[in-house]
Rosetta silent file (secondary structure, phi, psi, omega in degrees, C-alpha in Angstrom):
SEQUENCE: MRSRYSWQSFTWLLSVCIALFFVATVDADDLFKVKDIKIAADGVSATQARETAIADGQVQAFKTVAERLIPPSKAAAMQIDAIEINRLVQSMEVQNEHISASHYEAVMQISFNPVQARQLLEQKNLIDSKSAKEKIDGNHQLFAISVSSPAQWVKIRGQLKEITSIKQLNVKEITIQQVVVDMNYKGTFDAFGIALQQKGFMLTPRRGIPLLQFVN
SCORE:     score description
SCORE:     0.000 S_00000001
   1 L     0.000  -42.653 -179.641  144.854  123.091  123.082 S_00000001
   2 H   -63.167  -40.135  179.097  142.126  123.199  120.457 S_00000001
   3 H   -63.052  -40.259 -179.992  139.585  121.864  122.963 S_00000001
   4 H   -62.179  -45.046  179.385  140.505  124.565  125.469 S_00000001
   5 H   -65.188  -32.782  178.425  140.000  127.324  122.908 S_00000001
   6 H   -62.613  -44.186  179.462  136.698  125.752  121.921 S_00000001
   7 H   -68.781  -35.503  176.989  135.411  126.019  125.484 S_00000001
   8 H   -62.725  -40.489  177.903  136.703  129.571  125.783 S_00000001
   9 H   -64.588  -38.446  178.820  134.727  130.465  122.665 S_00000001
  10 H   -61.072  -48.173  179.887  131.679  128.772  124.152 S_00000001
  11 H   -62.190  -40.407  179.033  131.901  130.815  127.363 S_00000001
  12 H   -62.335  -42.832 -179.436  132.379  133.998  125.358 S_00000001
  13 H   -64.114  -38.902  177.647  129.313  133.246  123.255 S_00000001
  14 H   -61.219  -40.919  179.315  127.251  132.662  126.382 S_00000001
  15 H   -62.307  -40.826  177.888  128.317  136.055  127.704 S_00000001
  16 H   -63.476  -41.618  179.372  127.233  137.693  124.457 S_00000001
  17 H   -60.635  -40.425  179.276  123.872  135.938  124.671 S_00000001
  18 H   -60.299  -48.549 -176.353  123.384  137.280  128.179 S_00000001
  19 H   -62.381  -33.953 -173.853  124.107  140.838  127.115 S_00000001
  20 H   -87.882  -31.357 -167.518  121.738  140.671  124.168 S_00000001
  21 H  -118.924   -7.461 -175.787  118.782  138.716  125.437 S_00000001
  22 L  -124.944  146.675 -178.640  118.411  138.975  129.207 S_00000001
  23 L  -111.219  138.931 -179.083  117.501  141.793  131.576 S_00000001
  24 L   -68.921  151.482  175.963  118.801  142.037  135.125 S_00000001
  25 L   -78.215  165.805 -179.393  116.408  141.687  138.035 S_00000001
  26 L   -69.827  157.104  178.982  115.658  144.538  140.356 S_00000001
  27 L   -67.050  142.797  178.733  117.927  145.274  143.309 S_00000001
  28 L   -90.417  154.446  175.403  117.003  143.509  146.546 S_00000001
  29 L   -64.188  134.882 -179.537  116.509  145.194  149.890 S_00000001
  30 H   -59.876  -24.294  177.985  119.754  145.061  151.902 S_00000001
  31 H   -61.358  -25.486 -177.089  117.751  143.675  154.794 S_00000001
  32 H  -105.905   15.970  178.069  117.376  140.485  152.766 S_00000001
  33 E  -111.675  136.139  178.496  121.008  140.288  151.671 S_00000001
  34 E  -127.137  127.053 -177.885  123.658  138.284  153.547 S_00000001
  35 E  -108.810  163.834  171.924  127.360  138.588  152.738 S_00000001
  36 E    54.149   48.569  176.429  130.499  136.609  153.576 S_00000001
  37 E   -88.342  113.939  179.431  128.805  133.272  154.231 S_00000001
  38 E   -85.664  124.866 -178.148  131.527  130.667  154.664 S_00000001
  39 E  -124.696  150.699  178.258  130.432  127.263  153.411 S_00000001
  40 E  -159.676  142.192  178.577  132.095  123.838  153.394 S_00000001
  41 E  -160.615  157.082  174.159  130.938  120.282  152.768 S_00000001
  42 E  -111.285  158.007  178.130  132.155  116.806  151.841 S_00000001
  43 L  -162.851  175.534  179.112  130.581  114.425  149.342 S_00000001
  44 L   -71.011  -16.175  176.401  131.180  111.384  147.178 S_00000001
  45 L  -146.830  166.277  177.989  132.177  113.826  144.436 S_00000001
  46 H   -63.612  -36.882  179.814  133.138  117.468  144.135 S_00000001
  47 H   -63.326  -46.003  179.343  129.773  118.211  142.514 S_00000001
  48 H   -64.628  -40.324  178.657  127.805  116.688  145.377 S_00000001
  49 H   -61.351  -40.880  179.878  129.970  118.478  147.935 S_00000001
  50 H   -65.230  -45.234 -179.643  129.321  121.797  146.166 S_00000001
  51 H   -61.270  -42.364  179.753  125.561  121.259  146.013 S_00000001
  52 H   -64.721  -44.413 -178.740  125.449  120.353  149.714 S_00000001
  53 H   -63.204  -43.065 -179.497  127.567  123.333  150.730 S_00000001
  54 H   -65.850  -42.246  178.047  125.466  125.788  148.714 S_00000001
  55 H   -61.998  -43.310  177.950  122.201  124.390  150.107 S_00000001
  56 H   -63.692  -38.006  178.796  123.563  124.653  153.651 S_00000001
  57 H   -64.702  -37.866  177.775  124.718  128.200  152.918 S_00000001
  58 H   -64.098  -41.555  178.000  121.253  129.201  151.746 S_00000001
  59 H   -64.041  -45.864  179.236  119.735  127.871  154.975 S_00000001
  60 H   -59.178  -43.459 -179.134  122.360  129.645  157.054 S_00000001
  61 H   -66.263  -41.364 -178.605  121.758  132.913  155.202 S_00000001
  62 H   -67.488  -34.147  175.784  117.982  132.746  155.553 S_00000001
  63 H   -61.249  -38.548  177.785  118.280  132.163  159.287 S_00000001
  64 H   -63.443  -44.016  178.360  120.322  135.360  159.451 S_00000001
  65 H   -63.449  -44.648 -178.149  117.626  137.248  157.522 S_00000001
  66 H   -61.074  -38.043  179.791  114.853  135.775  159.672 S_00000001
  67 H   -64.512  -23.039  176.989  116.616  136.847  162.855 S_00000001
  68 H   -77.805  -18.675 -171.130  116.470  140.428  161.565 S_00000001
  69 H  -112.080  -32.255 -173.127  112.704  140.230  161.150 S_00000001
  70 L  -101.514  153.413  178.243  111.183  137.949  163.777 S_00000001
  71 L   -63.911  146.213  179.004  111.001  138.392  167.562 S_00000001
  72 H   -56.007  -31.092 -178.574  113.659  136.449  169.545 S_00000001
  73 H   -66.357  -21.688 -179.115  110.871  134.563  171.311 S_00000001
  74 H  -102.344   -8.360 -175.369  109.830  132.994  167.990 S_00000001
  75 H   -59.791  -40.245 -177.552  113.292  132.324  166.558 S_00000001
  76 L   -67.543  -22.305 -177.537  113.569  128.889  168.170 S_00000001
  77 L   -87.278   -3.534 -176.011  110.258  127.837  166.607 S_00000001
  78 L   -70.001  120.555  177.403  111.364  128.543  163.032 S_00000001
  79 L  -132.714   97.141 -179.929  111.191  125.397  160.912 S_00000001
  80 L  -130.028  124.888 -174.523  111.700  126.054  157.204 S_00000001
  81 L   -81.342  167.810 -173.956  113.217  123.386  154.956 S_00000001
  82 H   -63.477  -32.999 -179.273  115.961  123.876  152.381 S_00000001
  83 H   -67.133  -43.806  177.525  113.603  123.549  149.394 S_00000001
  84 H   -60.887  -42.535 -178.683  111.378  126.382  150.625 S_00000001
  85 H   -66.045  -40.919  179.704  114.421  128.554  151.254 S_00000001
  86 H   -58.189  -35.648 -178.951  115.891  127.822  147.813 S_00000001
  87 L   -71.213  -13.646  179.477  112.722  129.161  146.177 S_00000001
  88 L   -91.948  -10.785 -175.905  113.253  132.474  147.966 S_00000001
  89 E   -68.333  124.777  179.097  116.758  133.037  146.568 S_00000001
  90 E   -97.940  -36.358  175.930  116.809  136.066  144.273 S_00000001
  91 E  -155.624  157.266 -176.363  120.531  136.192  143.540 S_00000001
  92 E  -152.168  135.272  175.891  123.667  134.393  144.626 S_00000001
  93 E  -125.014  136.962  179.676  127.402  134.966  144.225 S_00000001
  94 E  -122.237  129.326 -178.304  130.085  132.403  144.999 S_00000001
  95 E  -135.236  167.425  175.443  133.737  133.362  145.485 S_00000001
  96 E    52.379   48.272 -179.435  137.017  131.933  146.773 S_00000001
  97 E   -74.537  137.636  173.311  136.158  128.387  145.775 S_00000001
  98 E  -128.839  115.726 -171.889  138.445  125.572  146.929 S_00000001
  99 E  -124.363  133.989  171.323  137.600  122.226  145.363 S_00000001
 100 L  -125.572 -170.507 -176.515  139.044  118.745  145.793 S_00000001
 101 L   -62.226  -30.687 -176.385  137.787  115.312  144.764 S_00000001
 102 L  -138.412   11.202 -176.836  135.318  115.145  147.660 S_00000001
 103 E  -134.787  147.028 -179.348  135.462  118.510  149.448 S_00000001
 104 E  -141.162  134.178  175.098  134.209  121.998  148.661 S_00000001
 105 E  -136.087  147.318  177.870  134.728  125.357  150.357 S_00000001
 106 E  -167.241  177.400  174.142  133.687  128.859  149.308 S_00000001
 107 E  -123.745  131.239 -174.601  132.313  132.212  150.410 S_00000001
 108 E  -116.895  156.988  167.360  128.785  133.192  149.340 S_00000001
 109 E  -131.215  128.031 -175.320  126.613  136.266  149.107 S_00000001
 110 E  -129.427  138.156  171.409  122.856  135.700  148.873 S_00000001
 111 E  -118.838  132.149  178.454  119.877  137.999  148.366 S_00000001
 112 E  -101.423  152.704  176.738  116.355  136.735  149.049 S_00000001
 113 L   -65.352  116.405 -174.468  113.156  137.972  147.436 S_00000001
 114 H   -59.102  -44.608 -176.221  111.874  140.501  150.006 S_00000001
 115 H   -67.950  -46.361 -177.784  108.160  140.020  149.342 S_00000001
 116 H   -69.014  -35.781  178.506  108.235  136.232  149.239 S_00000001
 117 H   -64.127  -44.893  178.072  110.467  135.974  152.294 S_00000001
 118 H   -62.832  -41.004 -178.818  108.095  138.150  154.319 S_00000001
 119 H   -64.587  -42.100  179.540  105.104  136.177  153.090 S_00000001
 120 H   -63.027  -43.677  178.937  106.657  132.842  154.055 S_00000001
 121 H   -64.376  -33.094  175.997  107.499  134.105  157.541 S_00000001
 122 H   -67.681  -43.320  179.913  103.929  135.358  157.856 S_00000001
 123 H   -62.444  -30.504  178.684  102.536  131.954  156.800 S_00000001
 124 L   -85.558    4.940 -178.729  104.685  130.324  159.477 S_00000001
 125 L    59.145   35.972  179.819  103.248  132.789  162.032 S_00000001
 126 L   -99.815  -21.699  173.567  106.718  134.150  162.703 S_00000001
 127 L  -133.852  160.008  179.616  105.941  137.778  161.840 S_00000001
 128 L   -69.753  147.651 -178.802  102.780  139.868  161.987 S_00000001
 129 H   -60.905  -23.094  179.064  100.701  140.062  158.813 S_00000001
 130 H   -67.265  -16.616 -179.280  101.260  143.823  158.764 S_00000001
 131 H   -77.731  -15.749 -177.876  104.900  143.106  157.889 S_00000001
 132 L  -110.362   76.934 -173.985  103.902  141.669  154.508 S_00000001
 133 L   -92.900  -25.363 -175.978  102.329  144.674  152.791 S_00000001
 134 L   -76.553  155.577  173.477  103.721  144.305  149.288 S_00000001
 135 L   -92.205  141.827 -178.267  102.000  142.278  146.576 S_00000001
 136 L   -72.096  128.484  179.915  103.964  139.444  145.057 S_00000001
 137 L  -107.285   64.627 -177.602  105.116  140.236  141.541 S_00000001
 138 L    92.681  174.432 -179.683  105.813  136.696  140.402 S_00000001
 139 E  -116.410  141.763  178.615  107.923  133.904  141.883 S_00000001
 140 E  -105.223  140.269  176.754  111.703  133.617  141.779 S_00000001
 141 E  -151.798  132.971  173.241  113.565  130.312  141.370 S_00000001
 142 E   -84.851  139.217  174.951  117.166  129.465  140.541 S_00000001
 143 E  -132.388  143.156  171.733  117.748  126.696  137.975 S_00000001
 144 E  -101.646  114.816 -177.011  120.951  125.063  136.755 S_00000001
 145 E  -101.214  121.475  178.406  120.570  124.429  133.001 S_00000001
 146 E   -71.368  133.767  176.895  122.850  121.805  131.435 S_00000001
 147 L  -135.444  147.032 -179.138  124.522  122.945  128.202 S_00000001
 148 L  -126.811  -11.866 -178.754  126.937  121.150  125.901 S_00000001
 149 L  -161.523  159.782  175.769  127.401  123.503  122.940 S_00000001
 150 H   -58.712  -39.551 -178.906  126.662  127.056  121.748 S_00000001
 151 H   -62.961  -39.638  179.795  124.007  125.731  119.369 S_00000001
 152 H   -66.342  -40.616  179.072  122.203  123.971  122.201 S_00000001
 153 H   -62.439  -40.218  177.950  122.220  127.110  124.339 S_00000001
 154 H   -60.660  -41.635  179.646  120.706  129.146  121.479 S_00000001
 155 H   -67.076  -43.189  178.604  117.943  126.554  121.145 S_00000001
 156 H   -60.389  -45.455  179.818  117.334  126.472  124.909 S_00000001
 157 H   -58.206  -42.749  179.530  117.152  130.253  125.017 S_00000001
 158 H   -63.987  -40.626  179.244  114.589  130.251  122.225 S_00000001
 159 H   -65.565  -40.963  179.922  112.417  127.659  123.973 S_00000001
 160 H   -64.849  -36.963 -179.395  112.479  129.592  127.243 S_00000001
 161 H   -66.032  -21.147 -179.549  111.460  132.803  125.471 S_00000001
 162 L   -84.899  -10.607  179.938  108.329  131.006  124.218 S_00000001
 163 L   -82.691  108.885 -172.063  107.134  130.166  127.744 S_00000001
 164 L   -69.110  -21.292 -179.165  104.645  132.940  128.476 S_00000001
 165 L   -77.189  -11.675  176.405  104.669  132.402  132.247 S_00000001
 166 E   -80.273  115.108 -178.653  108.330  133.516  132.433 S_00000001
 167 E   -87.071  -33.153 -176.342  108.218  137.212  133.318 S_00000001
 168 E  -159.537  146.899  179.636  111.956  137.765  133.600 S_00000001
 169 E  -137.565  127.717 -177.124  115.148  135.722  133.343 S_00000001
 170 E  -127.620  122.314  178.866  118.515  136.702  134.772 S_00000001
 171 E   -78.025  128.916 -176.018  121.713  134.698  134.236 S_00000001
 172 E  -105.404  -31.774 -174.523  123.658  134.357  137.487 S_00000001
 173 E  -155.391  142.603  179.275  126.588  132.069  136.692 S_00000001
 174 E  -127.532  131.060  169.313  128.217  130.496  133.623 S_00000001
 175 L  -130.924 -179.564 -178.600  130.469  127.444  133.435 S_00000001
 176 L   -75.048  -10.683 -177.753  131.424  125.177  130.555 S_00000001
 177 L  -115.815  -17.142 -177.198  128.729  122.675  131.582 S_00000001
 178 E  -156.470  161.504  173.586  125.825  124.735  132.838 S_00000001
 179 E  -123.166  124.561  177.121  124.168  128.126  133.098 S_00000001
 180 E   -93.728  123.372 -176.923  122.554  129.114  136.412 S_00000001
 181 E  -124.659  150.488  173.107  119.532  131.344  135.857 S_00000001
 182 E  -106.581  113.506 -179.870  117.040  133.138  138.082 S_00000001
 183 E  -102.996  132.019  172.182  113.563  132.882  136.576 S_00000001
 184 E  -102.959  113.868 -172.996  110.694  135.123  137.644 S_00000001
 185 E  -129.074  157.852  177.734  107.528  133.260  136.666 S_00000001
 186 L   -92.183  150.309  175.883  103.767  133.532  137.103 S_00000001
 187 L    88.012 -171.566 -178.384  101.677  130.877  138.820 S_00000001
 188 L   -81.079  163.292  178.769  102.620  127.969  141.052 S_00000001
 189 H   -62.840  -40.940 -179.519  105.891  126.041  140.906 S_00000001
 190 H   -63.829  -42.602  178.967  104.055  122.866  139.799 S_00000001
 191 H   -65.119  -37.361  178.293  102.274  124.692  136.965 S_00000001
 192 H   -66.686  -37.656  177.229  105.565  126.219  135.870 S_00000001
 193 H   -60.890  -39.173  177.695  107.146  122.755  135.871 S_00000001
 194 H   -65.423  -41.180  178.496  104.437  121.535  133.500 S_00000001
 195 H   -62.274  -38.510  177.027  105.057  124.509  131.190 S_00000001
 196 H   -64.730  -43.849  179.564  108.755  123.629  131.104 S_00000001
 197 H   -61.131  -38.427 -179.430  107.988  119.984  130.273 S_00000001
 198 H   -65.315  -20.959  177.680  105.750  121.042  127.396 S_00000001
 199 L   -99.869   12.608  173.834  108.727  122.850  125.866 S_00000001
 200 L    92.467   17.159 -179.796  110.993  119.810  126.108 S_00000001
 201 E  -102.474  143.606  174.366  112.655  120.380  129.484 S_00000001
 202 E  -110.284  119.975 -177.407  113.169  117.760  132.182 S_00000001
 203 E   -98.010  123.706  179.908  113.152  119.205  135.706 S_00000001
 204 E  -115.012  102.911  176.558  115.117  117.282  138.344 S_00000001
 205 L   -64.740  141.531  178.434  114.495  118.488  141.926 S_00000001
 206 L  -159.012  166.636  179.374  117.581  118.178  144.120 S_00000001
 207 L   -67.245  130.542 -175.847  119.112  119.697  147.196 S_00000001
 208 L    97.406 -126.341 -176.276  120.303  123.181  146.325 S_00000001
 209 L   -97.981  125.849  178.345  119.478  124.382  142.811 S_00000001
 210 L   -59.329  146.917 -179.865  117.095  122.242  140.678 S_00000001
 211 E   -95.875  133.432  178.696  118.577  120.860  137.448 S_00000001
 212 E  -119.192  120.819 -179.505  116.923  121.704  134.135 S_00000001
 213 E  -120.158  138.077  177.693  117.809  119.593  131.072 S_00000001
 214 E   -93.151  115.791 -171.602  116.624  120.116  127.511 S_00000001
 215 L  -106.420   -6.136  179.332  115.714  116.669  126.149 S_00000001
 216 L   -81.692    0.000    0.000  114.154  117.506  122.755 S_00000001
């Protein structure tokens, strides 16, 4: 019972931290939002099944967005991998989760960064360059940050605030083991990874959302 209350206090503290220290990202264009995505996957564990299902859902959602933007004659030629698509995710909501030891089901809603999505489709020669008129205002990336205590989260938050390339940070999901955040950062993904390492973070690329661990 004491352990349960401890975790409840932890979640509450995380919520307070969100309210005090983070600003929400701007609303996405509805054209780049996909609702009611049904996802399901199996895995050797519930965690792996969830990661696989979410990654598949992101791909499914982006195909829906792409079909709204590109000519039907080019739809069959679209080849964009899951990692590229994950970097375009601006926000994500997961509901109606059903979890077993090796199976995961849920319903998702995903919004993609409008400017970056258009730019990627332009680079793949799937839409005309005139379709990508906006200038990119930073890069968006979802990260899952491992946390084990309120004190650790406070320290992590402080380290992230010191990284000057982070333009904006929006918390998307909280559990007792991790915080999923959407970071808007300047520069390339590789350069941002180096900046994270310099502040004591270990970045683990994986299918779905990359894992960020604070090792200092």
